[in-house]
Phi, psi and omega in degrees: 000125188269151178284155178284161183274338183220151180208140178252116180257138178242121177206156186302299189219176180219055170281167171296112181189179185297315181294315182298319179292322173303309181305311185300311180298314176296323176293313181297317181288316178300315178305310179298342183259005175090018179258136178284118183255136174226137176247131175250120183251125180285347172232164174276002182284117179207162173262120190304315182297316176293329178286328184281337176290307179309317177304338183288339190233350183218160170270124176255139178236147173249133179308316184296325178291325183290323183291334173283340188257109188292336182277354184295132183287335185264358186301312179302324173293316183290328183292346173279348184258149178276118184244125179280141176295000000 
């Protein structure tokens, strides 16, 4: 079974916690296997140091930013979601 070439991980916020640490380690492993990792965060809430580390392995998007950008490929899908500030 072959692995996908790209993956999108979706999460609410990126504060320090178990799920966030798991996402970081998963992104690191997938990136190391040559898979393009993107993370979509539904809120702007994040811990700066953890986010900086995540950005070494993944392209990080914030839902609010994508909703403002008419050229965003995920914009139409995100407009259907309830996004918390």
